C-alpha positions in Angstrom: 17.5 -66.4 -15.6 20.3 -69.3 -16.4 19.7 -72.7 -17.5 23.1 -73.8 -16.2 25.7 -73.0 -13.3 28.8 -71.8 -14.6 30.4 -75.0 -13.6 27.9 -77.3 -15.6 28.1 -79.0 -19.0 27.1 -76.7 -22.0 25.5 -79.7 -23.7 23.0 -80.2 -21.1 22.0 -76.4 -21.1 21.8 -76.5 -24.8 19.5 -79.6 -24.7 17.3 -78.0 -21.8 16.6 -74.9 -24.2 15.9 -77.5 -27.1 13.3 -79.4 -24.9 11.6 -76.1 -23.6 11.2 -75.3 -27.4 9.6 -78.7 -28.4 7.5 -79.0 -25.3 5.9 -75.6 -26.6 5.0 -74.0 -23.3 5.4 -70.4 -24.6 4.4 -68.5 -21.3 6.4 -65.2 -20.7 8.3 -66.9 -17.9 9.6 -69.5 -20.4 10.5 -67.1 -23.0 12.0 -64.7 -20.5 14.3 -67.4 -19.3 15.4 -68.6 -22.8 16.3 -64.9 -23.7 18.5 -64.7 -20.3 20.2 -67.8 -20.9 20.7 -66.8 -24.6 23.3 -64.6 -22.8 25.5 -67.8 -22.2 29.3 -67.8 -22.9 28.7 -71.0 -25.1 27.3 -70.4 -28.6 25.4 -73.8 -28.8 23.6 -72.4 -25.8 22.7 -69.1 -27.2 21.7 -70.8 -30.4 19.4 -73.4 -28.9 17.8 -70.7 -26.8 16.9 -68.6 -29.9 15.6 -71.8 -31.9 13.4 -72.7 -28.9 12.0 -69.0 -29.0 11.3 -69.5 -32.7 9.3 -72.4 -32.0 6.6 -70.3 -30.1 5.7 -68.4 -33.3 3.3 -65.7 -32.9 3.4 -66.0 -29.2 7.0 -64.7 -29.2 6.5 -61.5 -31.7 7.0 -59.5 -28.8 10.7 -60.6 -28.3 11.7 -59.4 -31.6 13.7 -56.6 -30.2 15.6 -58.7 -28.0 16.4 -61.2 -30.5 17.6 -58.4 -32.8 20.6 -57.7 -30.5 21.8 -61.4 -31.5 22.3 -60.3 -35.2 25.8 -58.9 -33.9 26.8 -61.9 -31.7 30.4 -62.9 -32.2 29.5 -66.4 -33.6 28.4 -67.0 -37.1 25.7 -69.8 -36.3 24.0 -67.3 -33.6 24.1 -64.7 -35.9 22.5 -66.7 -38.7 19.9 -68.2 -36.2 19.0 -64.6 -35.0 18.3 -63.8 -38.7 16.3 -66.5 -39.5 14.2 -65.9 -36.1 13.4 -62.2 -37.3 12.3 -63.6 -40.6 10.3 -66.3 -38.8 8.5 -64.1 -36.2 5.4 -62.5 -37.5 5.4 -58.6 -37.1 2.6 -57.4 -34.8 -0.5 -56.7 -36.6 0.7 -59.2 -39.5 -1.9 -62.2 -38.5 -0.6 -65.6 -36.7 1.7 -67.1 -39.5 5.3 -66.6 -39.8 7.0 -66.4 -42.9 9.0 -69.5 -42.2 10.4 -71.4 -39.1 13.9 -71.8 -37.8 
């Protein structure tokens, strides 16, 4: 569930998370990997994992509870991304259109 071993460079892990979001393969394994990787010690990696999950739109709405945990993150950028993602992900039963995308 990690995008990098502890000794790897954080920018590579952040780029991998970004790429997963851009590719748009929103299957459960990719989403779960991104959520697990969002526990990384580096704020940039956490933020890019959340941004990637946001790219999946309605396919990621069941991840809202997991994303909510990042609203209390130690990094202001990660907190902001989590709040934006929660606003963007549609609520179950609200249709397919998110309010806005991160």
